[in-house]
C-alpha positions in Angstrom: -14.1 31.6 -5.4 -17.5 30.8 -5.3 -18.7 34.5 -4.1 -23.0 33.7 -4.2 -22.2 31.0 -1.9 -21.4 33.8 0.9 -24.1 35.0 2.3 -25.0 38.7 1.5 -22.5 38.7 -1.1 -23.2 39.9 -4.7 -22.3 38.0 -8.3 -20.4 40.9 -9.6 -17.5 41.1 -6.6 -14.6 40.0 -9.5 -16.3 43.7 -11.1 -16.0 45.9 -8.2 -12.6 44.4 -7.8 -11.6 45.2 -11.1 -13.3 48.4 -11.0 -10.4 49.5 -8.4 -8.0 48.8 -10.8 -9.3 51.7 -13.6 -8.9 55.3 -12.6 -12.8 56.1 -13.9 -14.5 53.6 -12.5 -12.4 53.5 -9.2 -14.7 55.6 -7.2 -17.8 54.2 -8.0 -16.2 50.5 -7.3 -14.8 51.5 -3.9 -18.2 53.0 -3.0 -20.0 49.6 -4.2 -17.0 47.5 -2.5 -18.2 50.1 0.9 -21.5 48.6 0.8 -20.7 45.5 0.2 -18.2 44.7 2.8 -20.1 46.6 5.7 -23.2 45.3 7.0 -23.8 48.2 9.1 -21.7 51.3 10.7 -19.8 49.6 13.0 -19.5 45.9 11.7 -18.1 44.1 8.9 -20.6 41.7 6.8 -20.1 37.9 6.1 -17.9 39.2 2.8 -15.3 41.2 4.2 -13.2 37.9 5.1 -13.2 36.8 1.4 -12.5 40.1 0.2 -9.0 40.7 2.7 -6.5 38.9 0.5 -7.9 40.6 -2.2 -7.4 44.1 -1.0 -4.5 43.3 0.6 -3.0 42.9 -2.9 -4.4 45.9 -4.4 -3.4 48.3 -1.5 0.1 47.3 -1.7 0.3 48.8 -5.7 1.3 52.2 -4.9 -0.2 52.9 -8.4 -3.7 51.7 -7.6 -5.8 55.0 -7.9 -7.7 55.4 -4.9 -5.2 53.3 -2.7 -5.5 55.3 0.1 -9.6 55.0 0.7 -8.8 51.4 0.7 -6.1 51.4 2.8 -8.3 53.0 5.2 -11.3 50.1 4.5 -8.7 47.6 5.8 -7.7 49.9 8.6 -11.5 49.6 9.7 -12.0 46.0 8.9 -8.8 45.1 11.1 -10.5 47.4 13.9 -14.0 46.1 13.4 -12.6 42.3 13.4 -11.0 42.7 16.8 -11.8 40.3 19.6 -14.9 41.3 21.7 -13.8 41.2 25.3 -16.7 39.0 26.8 -15.8 40.4 30.6 -16.2 43.7 28.8 -20.0 45.2 29.3 -19.3 48.1 27.1 -17.5 46.0 24.4 -20.6 43.9 24.1 -23.1 46.0 23.5 -20.9 47.8 21.0 -19.5 44.5 19.7 -22.3 41.9 20.5 -20.9 38.5 21.7 -18.0 36.6 19.2 -19.8 33.8 18.4 -22.5 35.9 17.2 -20.2 37.2 14.7 -18.3 34.3 12.8 -16.6 36.9 10.2 -15.0 38.5 12.4 -12.4 35.5 13.3 -12.3 34.5 9.7 -11.1 38.1 9.0 -8.8 38.0 11.5 -7.2 34.5 9.8 -7.8 36.3 6.3 -5.5 39.7 7.6 -3.0 36.5 9.0 -2.8 34.8 6.0 -2.5 37.1 3.3 -0.7 40.5 5.3 2.7 39.5 4.5 
């Protein structure tokens, strides 16, 4: 993965992901991850689809220090990547048109490919 090629992505994504494995660094890594994968309170960033496969693998490990929080983040990502109903004015006002947020479709594809 060429992390710097993703808009808004930091070069140190692998360091953040490895930090999730370390009981002493996991809380700080989780906070850094939250900033990295969320572009606002109700939207995912372009980084999220690339990170989903790694997060799913990590969340499958019951010994992960902050597994509960990581699963919560994955649930938020799944909810925020749901398609926008173009006929629903409220949905469009909150989420914006689907064509303006390709990261949502990419995130859905990442979940479908790696959820098993």
